Every structure is written in structure tokens, then in C-alpha cells.
C-alpha positions in Angstrom: 90.0 143.8 61.5 92.3 141.6 63.0 94.6 140.9 59.6 95.3 144.7 59.8 95.9 144.5 63.6 98.6 142.3 63.4 99.7 144.5 60.8 100.2 147.4 62.6 101.9 145.0 65.5 104.2 143.9 63.1 105.4 147.4 61.5 105.5 148.5 65.2 108.2 145.6 66.1 110.0 146.0 62.7 110.5 149.5 63.6 111.7 149.1 66.8 114.3 146.7 65.8 115.5 149.4 63.4 115.5 151.8 65.5 117.3 150.3 68.4 121.2 149.7 68.7 123.5 146.4 68.9 124.7 145.8 72.2 127.9 143.4 71.7 128.9 141.8 75.3 132.5 142.7 76.8 135.6 141.8 76.3 135.5 139.1 78.9 132.4 137.8 79.4 133.0 134.5 78.7 135.1 134.9 81.3 133.5 136.7 84.2 129.7 133.7 83.6 132.7 130.5 84.1 134.3 132.0 87.1 130.6 132.9 88.0 129.7 129.7 87.0 132.3 128.0 88.7 132.2 129.9 92.2 127.7 129.1 91.8 129.5 124.9 91.7 131.5 125.7 95.0 129.5 127.4 97.2 125.9 124.0 96.5 127.3 120.7 97.6 125.0 118.6 99.2 126.3 116.8 102.6 124.2 113.6 103.4 122.6 113.5 106.5 120.7 110.5 107.4 117.6 110.8 108.9 117.8 108.3 111.5 121.9 109.4 113.0 124.2 107.2 114.6 123.3 107.2 118.2 120.0 106.7 117.8 120.1 104.0 116.6 121.9 102.3 119.7 120.0 103.4 121.2 116.7 102.1 119.7 118.5 98.4 118.6 120.0 98.6 122.6 115.6 99.5 123.6 115.0 96.1 121.4 117.3 94.3 122.8 116.4 95.2 126.5 112.8 94.5 126.0 114.4 91.1 124.6 116.3 89.4 127.2 113.6 91.1 129.7 111.1 88.9 128.4 112.9 86.4 127.7 115.3 85.9 130.5 113.1 87.8 132.7 111.5 86.6 135.4 107.9 87.2 134.4 105.5 85.1 136.6 101.7 85.9 137.6 101.0 89.0 137.3 101.1 91.0 133.7 99.2 94.3 132.4 98.0 92.2 129.5 95.0 91.4 131.9 94.1 93.7 132.9 93.5 95.0 128.9 90.1 94.0 128.1 90.5 93.8 124.3 87.3 91.9 123.2 86.8 95.3 121.8 88.6 94.9 119.1 86.7 92.3 117.9 83.7 93.2 119.2 83.3 96.2 117.2 81.0 96.9 114.1 83.8 97.8 112.0 84.9 94.6 111.9 81.5 92.3 112.4 81.1 94.9 109.1 84.6 94.2 107.5 84.4 90.4 107.8 81.6 89.4 105.2 84.0 91.1 102.8 85.4 88.4 99.9 88.5 88.8 97.9 89.6 87.1 95.2 92.4 86.0 94.7 93.2 87.7 91.3 92.8 91.2 93.1 95.0 89.3 96.2 97.6 89.5 93.4 97.0 92.4 91.7 97.6 94.3 95.7 100.2 91.8 96.9 102.8 92.4 93.3 102.1 96.2 93.3 102.9 96.0 97.4 106.5 93.5 95.7 107.2 96.7 92.5 107.1 99.9 95.0 109.6 98.3 97.6 111.6 97.4 94.2 110.9 100.9 93.2 112.6 102.2 96.4 116.1 101.2 96.1 116.0 102.2 92.5 115.0 105.8 92.5 117.6 106.0 96.2 120.1 104.8 93.3 119.1 107.1 90.1 119.0 110.1 92.4 122.1 109.8 94.4 123.7 108.9 90.8 122.3 112.5 90.0 123.5 113.6 93.1 127.4 112.1 92.0 126.7 115.0 88.5 
């Protein structure tokens, strides 16, 4: 049954191919296609925009320098907001007590360290490849 259906479909396809006319492209077909490609390439330029602008970097640096200068040169005496915070809740809870009993082998530590190192090596490589890809 299936062979008969395939033969019918094949005969129908041959009949449709013979009855249809051949289409010919216009004389300027290649030139028109190339002009459209040139317009598409010129119109789509990718502009690099950093995630953090220069102004934001200057503000971040100013805050870090200001806090560092205040803490090292400032007149910080006696009263501190650290005196009012109870840090014992960080070390005395069920999660910390549960996780303190876990031991990690040296092999696992080395494996995690190497994977982390390879991850941070991969970032500059991927950035280089993406920049190289955008140049074309």
C-alpha cells in the first residue's frame, strides 16, 4: 500500500514539474541583490556600550576613596555602629552548625579550584573571540 502511494506521489510530482514554466530572473538580478546586501550591512553597525559608564566608574572610585580616607584618617573614636549589631546570629544558627560537620577532600578542593581558574581564563578568551567576530 505504501509503495503504491509513493509511486502516485512521485508521478504527481513529475507531472507538476513538467507542467510548470521555468522562471528566469531579470537582467539586473545580481546587481539588485548586491545593492540590498550593501544597504543591509551598512545599516547594521554595532556600537559598543559598556555596562558601567565612565561617570559611574568615577563615582564608584570616589566613594571607595572617600570611605577609605574617612576610615583611615577620620576621627573614629569609641562609638561605632558595630557595637550595636549582634553578630552572634551569624555564627550560631542551624545552617552553620550543619555545614560545620562537612569535610571536603583535597581532590575535590583542587578540582573546584581548577574549574574556577578555567572559568576566569575562559572569560577573556570569549571576549576576544566575540570582538574578533564583530570586526567582520
